[in-house]
N, C-alpha and C positions, 0 to 999 in steps of 0.2 A: 229538327225542323225540315232538313233536306229529305229525310226518310218519309215523312208524312206528305210532303209536296210530291215526291215521286209516286207514292201510292194514289194520291188524289188525281194526278195527271193520268196515270195508268187506268184508273177506274173510269175517269171521264172519257178517255179514248175508247174504252170498251163499250161504254153506254152509247156513245156517238156512232160507233161502228155497227152496233146492234140495231139501232134505230134506222140507220141508212140501209142496212141489209133488208130490214122489214119493209121499208118504204119502196125499195126497188122491186121487190117481189121476184118471182122466177118467170123465165120466158121459155119453159120447156116445150119441146116440139113433139113430145110423145102423145099420141092420140089413142082412143080406145081400140081402133082397128089397126094399129101400127104393126103388130106381129102377123096379122092376116096376110099382109103383102111381103113382109121381110122373111118370115119363117112360117109358111102355111101349115106345117105339120106340128107346130108347137102345141096347139090346143089338144090334139089327139094324143100326143106324147105325154103331156101333163095329166090328162084324164086317165090314161092307162096306168101311169105310175101311181096316181092317187088311189085308183081302184085296187091295184095290187097291194098297196100299203094297207088299205082298209080290210082287204081279205086276210092279211097277216095279223093285223091288230085292229079290231073293230072300233076301238076308241079313237083311232087316228083321224077319222072324219071330224069329230068334235074338236080335236086338238088343232086341226087346221083352221077351223072357224074361230 
């Protein structure tokens, strides 16, 4: 009896925690242009690395998508 009560309480706590987390949502501060001001060279660096990878393995572009 104690065992089933323990699992029942644990399951109920997990459900309540999950519902609470979903209701609160996220309050992230990341915007689409975030890296434009914090790391201006990021776009060009990633673009160059992706092109280099695609040159070495042509299927890499499809893999990234």
